VOMARMAR-74077 format. One record per residue (C-alpha): residue number from 1; residue in three letters; x, y, z. Coordinates in nm, 2 decimals. Layout:
! VOMARMAR-74077
+-----+--------+--------+--------+--------+
: num : residu :      u :      v :      w :
+-----+--------+--------+--------+--------+
: NUM :    ALA :      X :      Y :      Z :
...
+-----+--------+--------+--------+--------+
***
This chain:
! VOMARMAR-74077
+-----+--------+--------+--------+--------+
: num : residu :      u :      v :      w :
+-----+--------+--------+--------+--------+
:   1 :    MET :  14.82 :   5.62 :   9.03 :
:   2 :    THR :  14.78 :   5.27 :   8.87 :
:   3 :    ALA :  14.59 :   5.24 :   8.53 :
:   4 :    PRO :  14.32 :   5.05 :   8.74 :
:   5 :    ALA :  14.30 :   5.29 :   8.99 :
:   6 :    LEU :  14.26 :   5.56 :   8.75 :
:   7 :    LEU :  13.98 :   5.39 :   8.58 :
:   8 :    ALA :  13.80 :   5.28 :   8.88 :
:   9 :    LEU :  13.82 :   5.69 :   8.96 :
:  10 :    ALA :  13.68 :   5.77 :   8.65 :
:  11 :    VAL :  13.39 :   5.55 :   8.64 :
:  12 :    VAL :  13.33 :   5.67 :   9.02 :
:  13 :    LEU :  13.34 :   6.07 :   8.87 :
:  14 :    ALA :  13.12 :   5.98 :   8.57 :
:  15 :    ALA :  12.81 :   5.82 :   8.81 :
:  16 :    PRO :  12.51 :   5.99 :   8.85 :
:  17 :    PRO :  12.50 :   6.14 :   9.20 :
:  18 :    ARG :  12.29 :   5.90 :   9.49 :
:  19 :    LEU :  12.00 :   6.08 :   9.54 :
:  20 :    HIS :  11.73 :   6.02 :   9.85 :
:  21 :    VAL :  11.41 :   6.15 :   9.87 :
:  22 :    THR :  11.19 :   6.18 :  10.18 :
:  23 :    THR :  10.84 :   6.33 :  10.33 :
:  24 :    ALA :  10.77 :   6.47 :  10.62 :
:  25 :    PRO :  10.53 :   6.36 :  10.75 :
:  26 :    ALA :  10.50 :   6.01 :  10.57 :
:  27 :    ALA :  10.16 :   5.99 :  10.57 :
:  28 :    ALA :   9.89 :   6.28 :  10.55 :
:  29 :    ARG :   9.54 :   6.37 :  10.47 :
:  30 :    PRO :   9.43 :   6.53 :  10.15 :
:  31 :    GLY :   9.48 :   6.90 :  10.16 :
:  32 :    ASP :   9.78 :   6.88 :  10.36 :
:  33 :    ALA :  10.11 :   7.03 :  10.34 :
:  34 :    VAL :  10.43 :   6.81 :  10.33 :
:  35 :    LEU :  10.78 :   6.91 :  10.31 :
:  36 :    VAL :  11.01 :   6.71 :  10.07 :
:  37 :    ARG :  11.34 :   6.66 :  10.15 :
:  38 :    VAL :  11.67 :   6.56 :   9.93 :
:  39 :    SER :  12.01 :   6.50 :   9.98 :
:  40 :    GLY :  12.27 :   6.40 :   9.75 :
:  41 :    ALA :  12.20 :   6.69 :   9.47 :
:  42 :    ALA :  12.48 :   6.91 :   9.42 :
:  43 :    ALA :  12.25 :   7.15 :   9.23 :
:  44 :    GLU :  11.92 :   7.24 :   9.30 :
:  45 :    PRO :  11.73 :   6.93 :   9.18 :
:  46 :    ARG :  11.35 :   6.91 :   8.96 :
:  47 :    GLY :  11.09 :   6.74 :   9.08 :
:  48 :    GLU :  10.70 :   6.71 :   9.16 :
:  49 :    LEU :  10.44 :   6.61 :   9.40 :
:  50 :    ALA :  10.11 :   6.49 :   9.30 :
:  51 :    GLY :  10.16 :   6.65 :   8.92 :
:  52 :    ARG :  10.27 :   6.93 :   9.05 :
:  53 :    PRO :  10.61 :   7.10 :   9.08 :
:  54 :    LEU :  10.82 :   7.12 :   9.35 :
:  55 :    ALA :  11.02 :   7.51 :   9.42 :
:  56 :    PHE :  11.31 :   7.37 :   9.59 :
:  57 :    PHE :  11.55 :   7.59 :   9.86 :
:  58 :    ARG :  11.89 :   7.56 :  10.00 :
:  59 :    ALA :  11.88 :   7.38 :  10.37 :
:  60 :    GLY :  12.23 :   7.29 :  10.45 :
:  61 :    ARG :  12.38 :   7.02 :  10.26 :
:  62 :    GLU :  12.00 :   6.95 :  10.15 :
:  63 :    TRP :  11.72 :   7.05 :   9.95 :
:  64 :    ARG :  11.38 :   7.13 :  10.04 :
:  65 :    ALA :  11.05 :   7.20 :   9.89 :
:  66 :    PHE :  10.68 :   7.30 :  10.04 :
:  67 :    ALA :  10.40 :   7.14 :   9.88 :
:  68 :    ALA :  10.03 :   7.05 :   9.89 :
:  69 :    LEU :   9.80 :   6.75 :   9.90 :
:  70 :    PRO :   9.51 :   6.82 :   9.64 :
:  71 :    THR :   9.20 :   6.81 :   9.85 :
:  72 :    GLU :   9.09 :   6.54 :   9.57 :
:  73 :    THR :   9.41 :   6.31 :   9.63 :
:  74 :    PRO :   9.25 :   5.96 :   9.67 :
:  75 :    VAL :   9.35 :   5.70 :   9.93 :
:  76 :    GLY :   9.68 :   5.54 :   9.88 :
:  77 :    GLN :  10.04 :   5.67 :   9.81 :
:  78 :    VAL :  10.13 :   5.93 :   9.59 :
:  79 :    ARG :  10.47 :   5.98 :   9.52 :
:  80 :    ALA :  10.79 :   6.30 :   9.47 :
:  81 :    THR :  10.98 :   6.20 :   9.22 :
:  82 :    VAL :  11.29 :   6.40 :   9.20 :
:  83 :    GLU :  11.57 :   6.43 :   8.91 :
:  84 :    ALA :  11.90 :   6.61 :   8.96 :
:  85 :    GLY :  12.13 :   6.53 :   8.67 :
:  86 :    ARG :  12.12 :   6.15 :   8.55 :
:  87 :    ALA :  12.01 :   6.11 :   8.84 :
:  88 :    ARG :  11.67 :   5.98 :   8.98 :
:  89 :    ALA :  11.47 :   5.93 :   9.30 :
:  90 :    GLU :  11.13 :   5.86 :   9.45 :
:  91 :    GLY :  10.97 :   5.94 :   9.79 :
:  92 :    VAL :  10.61 :   5.82 :   9.93 :
:  93 :    VAL :  10.34 :   5.98 :  10.09 :
:  94 :    ALA :  10.09 :   5.76 :  10.25 :
:  95 :    ILE :   9.72 :   5.92 :  10.18 :
:  96 :    VAL :   9.46 :   5.83 :  10.45 :
:  97 :    GLU :   9.07 :   5.93 :  10.47 :
:  98 :    PRO :   9.05 :   6.29 :  10.56 :
:  99 :    GLY :   8.68 :   6.22 :  10.75 :
: 100 :    TRP :   8.57 :   6.58 :  10.66 :
: 101 :    PRO :   8.23 :   6.68 :  10.86 :
: 102 :    ALA :   7.97 :   6.87 :  10.74 :
: 103 :    ARG :   7.80 :   7.17 :  10.94 :
: 104 :    ALA :   7.52 :   7.33 :  10.90 :
: 105 :    ILE :   7.54 :   7.74 :  10.97 :
: 106 :    GLY :   7.21 :   7.93 :  11.00 :
: 107 :    GLY :   7.17 :   8.32 :  11.08 :
: 108 :    VAL :   7.39 :   8.44 :  10.82 :
: 109 :    PRO :   7.26 :   8.79 :  10.63 :
: 110 :    ALA :   7.11 :   8.68 :  10.28 :
: 111 :    LYS :   7.32 :   8.91 :  10.12 :
: 112 :    PHE :   7.61 :   8.73 :  10.20 :
: 113 :    VAL :   7.45 :   8.37 :  10.11 :
: 114 :    ASN :   7.30 :   8.48 :   9.79 :
: 115 :    PRO :   7.55 :   8.80 :   9.72 :
: 116 :    PRO :   7.30 :   9.06 :   9.49 :
: 117 :    PRO :   7.44 :   9.15 :   9.16 :
: 118 :    ASP :   7.50 :   9.51 :   9.27 :
: 119 :    VAL :   7.84 :   9.36 :   9.44 :
: 120 :    THR :   7.93 :   9.10 :   9.15 :
: 121 :    ALA :   8.20 :   9.34 :   9.06 :
: 122 :    ARG :   8.36 :   9.39 :   9.44 :
: 123 :    ILE :   8.34 :   9.04 :   9.46 :
: 124 :    ALA :   8.54 :   9.02 :   9.13 :
: 125 :    ALA :   8.77 :   9.26 :   9.24 :
: 126 :    ASP :   8.86 :   9.09 :   9.54 :
: 127 :    ARG :   8.93 :   8.76 :   9.35 :
: 128 :    ALA :   9.18 :   8.91 :   9.17 :
: 129 :    ALA :   9.33 :   9.09 :   9.45 :
: 130 :    PHE :   9.37 :   8.80 :   9.62 :
: 131 :    ASP :   9.52 :   8.62 :   9.28 :
: 132 :    GLU :   9.78 :   8.88 :   9.26 :
: 133 :    ALA :   9.90 :   8.84 :   9.59 :
: 134 :    TYR :   9.91 :   8.44 :   9.55 :
: 135 :    ALA :  10.10 :   8.53 :   9.28 :
: 136 :    ARG :  10.40 :   8.59 :   9.36 :
: 137 :    PRO :  10.69 :   8.38 :   9.23 :
: 138 :    PRO :  10.85 :   8.16 :   9.52 :
: 139 :    GLU :  11.15 :   8.29 :   9.69 :
: 140 :    PRO :  11.36 :   8.15 :  10.02 :
: 141 :    PRO :  11.18 :   8.08 :  10.32 :
: 142 :    ARG :  11.18 :   8.39 :  10.55 :
: 143 :    PHE :  11.15 :   8.15 :  10.88 :
: 144 :    ARG :  11.33 :   7.93 :  11.05 :
: 145 :    ARG :  11.05 :   7.76 :  11.32 :
: 146 :    ALA :  10.76 :   7.60 :  11.29 :
: 147 :    PHE :  10.43 :   7.78 :  11.22 :
: 148 :    ALA :  10.22 :   7.89 :  11.53 :
: 149 :    TRP :   9.85 :   7.88 :  11.64 :
: 150 :    PRO :   9.74 :   8.27 :  11.52 :
: 151 :    ARG :   9.53 :   8.29 :  11.86 :
: 152 :    ARG :   9.49 :   8.00 :  12.13 :
: 153 :    ALA :   9.14 :   7.93 :  12.16 :
: 154 :    ARG :   8.84 :   7.70 :  12.08 :
: 155 :    VAL :   8.80 :   7.56 :  11.72 :
: 156 :    THR :   8.50 :   7.61 :  11.58 :
: 157 :    GLY :   8.52 :   7.52 :  11.19 :
: 158 :    ARG :   8.80 :   7.30 :  11.04 :
: 159 :    PHE :   8.98 :   7.24 :  10.70 :
: 160 :    GLY :   8.74 :   7.04 :  10.41 :
: 161 :    ASP :   8.40 :   7.10 :  10.61 :
: 162 :    GLN :   8.12 :   7.11 :  10.41 :
: 163 :    ARG :   7.93 :   7.43 :  10.46 :
: 164 :    VAL :   7.56 :   7.47 :  10.46 :
: 165 :    PHE :   7.48 :   7.83 :  10.50 :
: 166 :    ASN :   7.11 :   7.90 :  10.59 :
: 167 :    GLY :   7.00 :   7.54 :  10.48 :
: 168 :    VAL :   7.17 :   7.61 :  10.14 :
: 169 :    LYS :   7.50 :   7.38 :  10.05 :
: 170 :    GLN :   7.78 :   7.64 :   9.93 :
: 171 :    SER :   8.13 :   7.50 :   9.93 :
: 172 :    VAL :   8.41 :   7.33 :  10.13 :
: 173 :    HIS :   8.60 :   7.52 :  10.38 :
: 174 :    TYR :   8.93 :   7.60 :  10.33 :
: 175 :    GLY :   9.02 :   7.72 :  10.64 :
: 176 :    THR :   9.05 :   7.70 :  11.05 :
: 177 :    ASP :   8.82 :   7.92 :  11.21 :
: 178 :    VAL :   8.92 :   8.01 :  11.58 :
: 179 :    ARG :   8.65 :   8.19 :  11.81 :
: 180 :    GLY :   8.67 :   8.51 :  12.07 :
: 181 :    PRO :   8.57 :   8.82 :  12.13 :
: 182 :    VAL :   8.59 :   9.14 :  11.90 :
: 183 :    GLY :   8.93 :   9.26 :  11.95 :
: 184 :    ALA :   9.13 :   8.97 :  12.08 :
: 185 :    PRO :   9.50 :   9.01 :  11.94 :
: 186 :    ILE :   9.56 :   8.76 :  11.62 :
: 187 :    ARG :   9.90 :   8.70 :  11.59 :
: 188 :    ALA :  10.11 :   8.64 :  11.25 :
: 189 :    ALA :  10.14 :   8.24 :  11.26 :
: 190 :    ASN :  10.51 :   8.30 :  11.12 :
: 191 :    ASP :  10.77 :   8.57 :  10.98 :
: 192 :    GLY :  10.65 :   8.70 :  10.67 :
: 193 :    ARG :  10.60 :   8.99 :  10.48 :
: 194 :    VAL :  10.28 :   9.19 :  10.43 :
: 195 :    VAL :  10.11 :   9.12 :  10.10 :
: 196 :    LEU :   9.77 :   9.23 :  10.12 :
: 197 :    VAL :   9.59 :   9.45 :  10.31 :
: 198 :    ARG :   9.20 :   9.49 :  10.18 :
: 199 :    GLU :   8.83 :   9.52 :  10.36 :
: 200 :    ALA :   8.70 :   9.24 :  10.05 :
: 201 :    TYR :   8.32 :   9.15 :  10.10 :
: 202 :    LEU :   8.32 :   8.83 :  10.20 :
: 203 :    SER :   8.60 :   8.77 :  10.40 :
: 204 :    GLY :   8.60 :   9.14 :  10.56 :
: 205 :    ARG :   8.91 :   9.33 :  10.70 :
: 206 :    THR :   9.19 :   9.10 :  10.56 :
: 207 :    VAL :   9.54 :   9.03 :  10.57 :
: 208 :    VAL :   9.75 :   8.83 :  10.43 :
: 209 :    LEU :  10.15 :   8.75 :  10.46 :
: 210 :    SER :  10.42 :   8.54 :  10.22 :
: 211 :    HIS :  10.64 :   8.30 :  10.46 :
: 212 :    GLY :  10.85 :   8.24 :  10.13 :
: 213 :    ALA :  10.90 :   7.88 :  10.00 :
: 214 :    GLY :  10.56 :   7.96 :   9.83 :
: 215 :    VAL :  10.39 :   7.94 :  10.17 :
: 216 :    PHE :  10.10 :   8.20 :  10.27 :
: 217 :    THR :   9.87 :   8.23 :  10.55 :
: 218 :    ALA :   9.61 :   8.43 :  10.53 :
: 219 :    TYR :   9.35 :   8.63 :  10.81 :
: 220 :    PHE :   8.95 :   8.70 :  10.78 :
: 221 :    HIS :   8.70 :   8.89 :  10.93 :
: 222 :    LEU :   8.96 :   9.10 :  11.17 :
: 223 :    SER :   8.81 :   9.44 :  11.31 :
: 224 :    ARG :   9.14 :   9.62 :  11.30 :
: 225 :    ILE :   9.43 :   9.57 :  11.07 :
: 226 :    ASP :   9.81 :   9.70 :  11.26 :
: 227 :    VAL :   9.97 :   9.65 :  10.97 :
: 228 :    ARG :  10.03 :   9.80 :  10.61 :
: 229 :    ALA :  10.12 :   9.63 :  10.26 :
: 230 :    GLY :  10.50 :   9.54 :  10.24 :
: 231 :    GLN :  10.57 :   9.56 :  10.61 :
: 232 :    THR :  10.79 :   9.27 :  10.76 :
: 233 :    VAL :  10.64 :   9.11 :  11.06 :
: 234 :    ARG :  10.79 :   8.86 :  11.29 :
: 235 :    ARG :  10.65 :   8.50 :  11.41 :
: 236 :    GLY :  10.36 :   8.62 :  11.72 :
: 237 :    ALA :  10.37 :   9.00 :  11.61 :
: 238 :    GLN :  10.02 :   9.13 :  11.66 :
: 239 :    ILE :   9.87 :   9.21 :  11.31 :
: 240 :    GLY :   9.51 :   9.28 :  11.41 :
: 241 :    ARG :   9.25 :   9.22 :  11.63 :
: 242 :    LEU :   8.98 :   8.95 :  11.61 :
: 243 :    GLY :   8.60 :   9.09 :  11.46 :
: 244 :    ALA :   8.33 :   8.97 :  11.22 :
: 245 :    THR :   8.34 :   9.17 :  10.92 :
: 246 :    GLY :   8.26 :   9.04 :  10.60 :
: 247 :    ARG :   8.06 :   8.72 :  10.55 :
: 248 :    ALA :   8.06 :   8.58 :  10.93 :
: 249 :    SER :   7.79 :   8.45 :  11.13 :
: 250 :    GLY :   7.95 :   8.62 :  11.45 :
: 251 :    PRO :   8.32 :   8.70 :  11.59 :
: 252 :    HIS :   8.59 :   8.49 :  11.50 :
: 253 :    LEU :   8.91 :   8.43 :  11.29 :
: 254 :    HIS :   8.92 :   8.23 :  11.00 :
: 255 :    TRP :   9.26 :   8.12 :  10.91 :
: 256 :    SER :   9.36 :   7.99 :  10.60 :
: 257 :    ALA :   9.70 :   7.87 :  10.42 :
: 258 :    ARG :   9.84 :   7.81 :  10.04 :
: 259 :    VAL :  10.12 :   7.61 :   9.97 :
: 260 :    GLY :  10.24 :   7.59 :   9.59 :
: 261 :    GLY :   9.91 :   7.78 :   9.46 :
: 262 :    LEU :   9.69 :   7.51 :   9.66 :
: 263 :    PHE :   9.47 :   7.58 :   9.98 :
: 264 :    VAL :   9.59 :   7.35 :  10.25 :
: 265 :    ASP :   9.49 :   7.27 :  10.58 :
: 266 :    PRO :   9.67 :   7.53 :  10.80 :
: 267 :    GLU :   9.68 :   7.30 :  11.10 :
: 268 :    SER :   9.92 :   7.07 :  10.89 :
: 269 :    LEU :  10.21 :   7.33 :  10.89 :
: 270 :    LEU :  10.20 :   7.33 :  11.26 :
: 271 :    ALA :  10.32 :   7.00 :  11.28 :
: 272 :    ILE :  10.65 :   7.05 :  11.05 :
: 273 :    ASP :  10.95 :   7.18 :  11.22 :
: 274 :    PRO :  11.14 :   7.33 :  10.91 :
: 275 :    ALA :  11.47 :   7.37 :  11.10 :
: 276 :    ARG :  11.52 :   6.97 :  11.18 :
: 277 :    GLY :  11.30 :   6.89 :  10.82 :
: 278 :    LYS :  11.07 :   6.67 :  11.05 :
: 279 :    ALA :  10.71 :   6.64 :  11.11 :
: 280 :    PRO :  10.52 :   6.34 :  11.33 :
: 281 :    PRO :  10.52 :   6.01 :  11.13 :
: 282 :    ARG :  10.16 :   6.00 :  11.06 :
: 283 :    ALA :   9.92 :   6.25 :  10.99 :
: 284 :    PRO :   9.77 :   6.44 :  11.30 :
: 285 :    ARG :   9.45 :   6.30 :  11.44 :
: 286 :    LEU :   9.23 :   6.59 :  11.48 :
: 287 :    PRO :   8.87 :   6.60 :  11.68 :
: 288 :    PRO :   8.55 :   6.76 :  11.56 :
: 289 :    ALA :   8.54 :   7.12 :  11.67 :
: 290 :    ALA :   8.19 :   7.08 :  11.77 :
: 291 :    PRO :   7.89 :   6.77 :  11.85 :
: 292 :    PRO :   7.83 :   6.62 :  11.46 :
: 293 :    ALA :   7.61 :   6.86 :  11.25 :
: 294 :    PRO :   7.34 :   6.75 :  11.01 :
: 295 :    THR :   7.48 :   6.55 :  10.76 :
: 296 :    VAL :   7.50 :   6.63 :  10.36 :
: 297 :    ALA :   7.56 :   6.40 :  10.11 :
: 298 :    GLY :   7.89 :   6.33 :  10.02 :
: 299 :    ALA :   8.00 :   6.43 :  10.38 :
: 300 :    GLY :   8.31 :   6.23 :  10.54 :
: 301 :    GLN :   8.26 :   6.13 :  10.90 :
: 302 :    PRO :   8.41 :   6.34 :  11.20 :
: 303 :    ALA :   8.77 :   6.32 :  11.25 :
: 304 :    PRO :   8.90 :   6.12 :  11.54 :
: 305 :    ALA :   9.13 :   6.26 :  11.82 :
: 306 :    PRO :   9.45 :   6.42 :  11.78 :
: 307 :    ALA :   9.77 :   6.23 :  11.86 :
: 308 :    ALA :   9.98 :   6.28 :  12.13 :
: 309 :    GLY :  10.21 :   6.57 :  12.13 :
: 310 :    ALA :  10.07 :   6.77 :  11.88 :
: 311 :    LEU :  10.21 :   7.12 :  11.85 :
: 312 :    GLU :  10.09 :   7.40 :  12.01 :
: 313 :    ALA :   9.73 :   7.28 :  12.00 :
: 314 :    PRO :   9.43 :   7.52 :  12.13 :
: 315 :    PRO :   9.19 :   7.39 :  12.37 :
: 316 :    GLN :   8.93 :   7.16 :  12.15 :
: 317 :    GLY :   8.54 :   7.09 :  12.19 :
: 318 :    GLY :   8.21 :   7.28 :  12.30 :
: 319 :    ASP :   7.94 :   7.42 :  12.09 :
: 320 :    ALA :   7.93 :   7.55 :  11.72 :
: 321 :    GLY :   8.05 :   7.87 :  11.73 :
: 322 :    PRO :   8.08 :   8.18 :  11.49 :
: 323 :    ALA :   8.21 :   8.08 :  11.09 :
: 324 :    SER :   8.27 :   8.17 :  10.79 :
: 325 :    LEU :   8.28 :   8.05 :  10.41 :
: 326 :    SER :   8.59 :   7.91 :  10.22 :
: 327 :    ALA :   8.85 :   8.20 :  10.11 :
: 328 :    PRO :   8.80 :   8.39 :   9.80 :
+-----+--------+--------+--------+--------+
***
């Protein structure tokens, strides 16, 4: 090999890798889950999205990470910044208006709206148990397919709803409520491991699954639990039965999800295909779960209708059904 050729080869070998960063979806709402994809990195890269670190896992020739957009993210753009060695690259997520509605809910026993002092210690113990379950270190994903509805039925409450219980504004609803009769089967949204089985004061009989990649799903107000802590479950396996235990205005499932330590809209996980690393090019457009509720100061407008081809979407519309408050 000639000297110029050797010099050219040395320059090529010394050059940093060419990174390429993409996000799925490319546009999302505050509170949505996002998949960050990185190509061109031989070793595990470092990165962050919206100021929060990314935990990457190998997926073929790529590195990927599930991330959460904080609910307070303003409309505009956020950047996923990634470094590998001396190389650096960015991906952009467009942030669209969330359109979170307000919802007034009555008929909740007073002891659940304003818990008496004698249950304060129990609520604190419940919260500590949830914190311990969610604090597990990141591990490779246990799933290969997209997430699925734990129950295909009418949605009566969505992530981001401003909850007003018995006329008292409480908080934002960090989950999706699905109606049904007591005893209806509730199924695992994806492959995972049971990390918490508990009868909590607010969430009633509860199951939490760890799916790996920093992704967790939780199932509240169950009438019966059919799994045990430490058990491995498959997507679609029955984990319990629908109920009205804990703070609930009637029988329903409260389904929540956490990614990277933050609550996310569980419906946003349904659109991400982990096998292909893709999601719809725009954020899913979801209809309100019921006719407009009384307005609360600072609440957004009801969200519009979903994009065609939404994955495994259950029937929509109808009257407002039973509801729960946000997760512990």
